[in-house]
N, C-alpha and C positions, 0 to 999 in steps of 0.2 A: 388153665387160664392162670398164669403167676405176675399175682399181684402182692405178692407177697414184700414185706418190708423190705429187711434183711436179703431178700434172695434180689432184689430192683439195688441195692448198695454195694451187693456184690457182682451184679452184674455191669456198673457203672465203673469199679474196682478193673475188674478184671477187663473191660473192654479200652480201657488208656493204657492199661499194662499193654496189652496188645499192638497197640496201636502204635506209641511208641515205642515195641520191639519191635516190627517192620518197619516203622521211618524211618527207611536208611539215611534218605538224603535229607535230615530234619526242619520237613517244611511246615511242621505243627510247632510253633512258639510256647504253648501253656497253655495247652490239653491237660496234662495230668495234674495241674496243679489247680484247673478251674474246674475238672471234674471230684478232684477232691475236695476242695468246699462244698461242693453239690454235696456230695457221700454225707458227708460231716451235717449238714441242715438233714437232709434225710431221716441220717441216723439217731438224731439226737429231739426225732419230731414225736409228738406224740397223737392219737385219737386219730380219726378216720380219715383225713385228710394225707396223701400222698401227696409233698413238693417238688418236684425236680427243676432248679430252676440255674443254666450255667450260662453267665454272659462273657462276653469278651473272646471268645474263641479263637484264633486269630492263625492263619497259614498263610503261606508263599511262597508260591509259583512262579521258577524263571523259567520253565519248559513254555514254550507258544501253545496257547491251546488255538486249538480249531475253528476257524470263521472271526476270531475276535479283529473286532475292530475300534480300535485303530488295531491296522497289524502290525504295528511296529513296537508293541511296549515291552518294555525291557522286563519288567515284572508283573502279576498280579497275586495284590493281596485280597486274601476273603473272610470276611468280618458272618461270625457266628453266634448271634442268641437265643436261647430257648427257657422255653418256659413253658411246663406244664404241672397242673394240679387235678389230681384228681381226689371225689371223696367215695370211698370204701361204703359207703351208708348206701347210696345212692343203686339200685339195680342195673344191671349194664345187660342184662335183656331185654331191658324194658324200656330205659331213658342213656342218656352220656352220660357220663362220668367225669365228664371231665368240664372244666368248671370257665368262667367268660374272663379269666386271667391269662387265658393261654396264650403264647406270645412264640413267633418264631421269623427269625430276623435275619437274611444274606443279605450282607451288603458286598460288591465289589470295589478296588479300587487297580487302576491301574497307567502304570508312571512308563514315561516317552522322553522324550529329546524336547516336546513341548509343554508340560509338567503330566498333571493327576488328571484324571479319566476315571467316571465313575456309573456305579451301575446298583440297582439292589433289585432282592424280592421280598415280599411277603406272603407266608402262609396266615392268612385271614380265618379266625373261629366268627364265624357273625351272629350278634349276640341281638337276640330276637326277643324284644317287648310283649307284653300279653297281649291281644290285641292293637298290636302296631300296623295292620293295613298289608297292603301288596305290594314289597318291595320296586323303585321305578324301575330297574334290570335284575337283570335274573345275579341270581346273589344264591351259589352255595353253600352250607352249611359251613362247609372251608374250602378253599379253595386261595389257589396260588396267583399271586397281583404283582404288577410290577411297580413298582416307587415302593413308598414306604419314609419311615425316622429315615432311613438311611444315606438319603438323599437330602433331607432336610439341610439349608444354609450352601448349599454343598455350590459354587459355580459350577450349572451346567449351560453350555453353547455346543448348539447344533445338533440338539438329539429333541424326542418328546418324547415326554413321560404323560401317560392319563393314566386314570382308576380299573384298565380296560385289556384287558377282559379277564373278566376270573377263574380261572379254570377250576372246577373241581380236581380235588385230591384229598386222597384221606389223612388226616391228621397225624404227627409224627414227633414225636419225643426226640433230646440229644442223642442220645444213639443211632435212632432211624438218621436225625438229620446229619450227623456226621459221615456215617455211612451215603447218606447221598451227596454230600459232597463229593467223596469219594471215588463215588459210581458217574457223578457228572461232570467232573471242574478238571478231575486226575487220573489223564490215558495211560492204558497199561505198559501201552510203549515207550511212555517219558519215567514212566513210577513202575516199572513190573514187581518190585519188591510187594504192590499192594493183590497182584496175584495170589501171592503167599500168604496172605493176610486172611483175604478171601476164602482162602481154602483149607483155612484151619477151621479145625469142627469147633473149638471152644469161641471163635466169632460169631460161627455160624448157628450156634444154639443160643449165642446172648444175641443177635439179631431176630432171629425167630420164635423167642421169646418178646422182644420186643414188637415184631408185630403182631403176636396176639394178641397183647394187648394194646396196641392203636389201629392194626387194619380190620382183625376180625369182627368185632363187632360194626364198623364201616360198610363191610362189602356186604353185609346180610341185606340191608337195605335192597338188594340187584336177586335176594332169593325169596320162590314163590313162596307167598303166603304170610309175606313178613307183617308183625304186627309190634316195630318197636315205632317207641315213637317223634324220636328224633331223627333215625338214620332212616332215612324212607327216600324214598325216588324219587319225587318230590324235592326232601330238603336237598337230596346230597346232590343230583344232575336233574335241575328243573327244567333241562333244554330237550329229556328225555321222556316229558308228560303233557 
């Protein structure tokens, strides 16, 4: 599993360059500059904490996304921000290295003749205090949830947003977050150049290393004889127990 600071910095740099090279429609407005800042902060840090923060990533889609309501949107803008901090002094085979500062927000803005329409999702980390008792709702350690601060202050009419359900999902950093957006919001029929990106061995290797950092410890919860203190079946998928 690759936790080397220099390797992480290099992955961010290569990832940004690859996406920019294959994004021939220029749907990303600022990915390279934001990841450049993230690289600089990560490279200049010292000690056991790895901090990868990327805020304000923006991409604009002019082609319709299947199943969209309202159906007549002229464009959809996706806003993404991510913060993942890791404490390398923590034994990852025993406890989660990701700190409580974890942040993963996706905001969506669609525009048509009637104005702006908004939606948002966030991938949340449940902050668990000692002796806090049992939660009132199923609360997976990491979960996707509708809403979030991307909807605060927005004029929302004709829709209801509640804090449920909390859908279990492994944590993602900025690399996996951008990959997630490309795979879920950008149809390869409308944006076929991303198929070429996904087939690139360098891109696959970067995403694989990100999955090794973020996914493999999480999915050990589903293995027989799991002894992890944080990634347990009860914590990651409460409905299963």
